N, C-alpha and C positions, 0 to 999 in steps of 0.2 A: 484497542478503539476507545475504549472508556477513558483510557487516561490520556488520549493525544485528542478525544473532542472529535473523532472522525465520523461521518455518516458511513453506514456498512458498503455501500459502494464503493468510497473513496478508499476505506480500509483493503477492500480486496481488490482494488484497482492499485493497489502500492507496488510499486517494484523497489528493488535497490538502489536504482540510480535516483529516487525519490526521497532515500535517507539518507542524512550528512551527519554520519556521526563528530566528524571533526566541531563540524558548528553546533552538534546537538539540535537539529532542524528538521523536520517532514517537511516534504516541499511538495503542495497538493495544487495539481494543475490536470487531473481527470479522474474519471470512474469507470468501473466497471459494471455493464447494464445487462440485464437480463429481458431479453424481447421475443418476439413471436415475429419471424421474419418468410421470406419464401422456401427454406427449409424448414421451418419448424421453429422451436426455442432453441436460442443459443445466448452466447454471451458475446458482447464488444464492450472494447475502450472506446470510451467517449469523453469528451470535453465535459467540464463543469457547466453545471445550468446556468449559471450565472458568472460574472466576471469576477463577481463580489466570492468567488470558491476559491478563486484560486488564491494562495496563501503559504505563507511559510509558518509553521507552528513550534513554537520551542519544543523540545522534551525535557517532561521532569525526569527525575533520577528515576523511577520505578519504568517508565517508558525507555530510557535509554537502556538501561539493564535487561529489559524483554527483549529488545533489538539485539542486544550485545549476545545475549544466551541464542536467540533464533540464528545467528548469524553462525556462531560456533555449530550449532548444532547444522547446519546447511552444508559447513564443511566437511562434516563426518559422515554425508549420504553418499553412495556409490553412486557415480556417474550415470548410469543410468535411471535412478530415481529423477522425476523433473522435479526442479526445486524452484518453491513460489516462497513471496515475503512471509 
């Protein structure tokens, strides 16, 4: 999160489709928000607050290595464990 300069909501809202390892970019076009709804508190995926929030962030080597390691860990999980970025 720090190495990519992402907000917390943007970081927890990332999916693997947002991570472009080939071009070493992170595509930010949404976020995960926590709010009180009719059924209590819950998470909801949402668009960014402004159009300026939609952006492509180049990965530093440190961020690239972190995503590569996370992907390796994800591939070693049993299928019954839900995998998130």
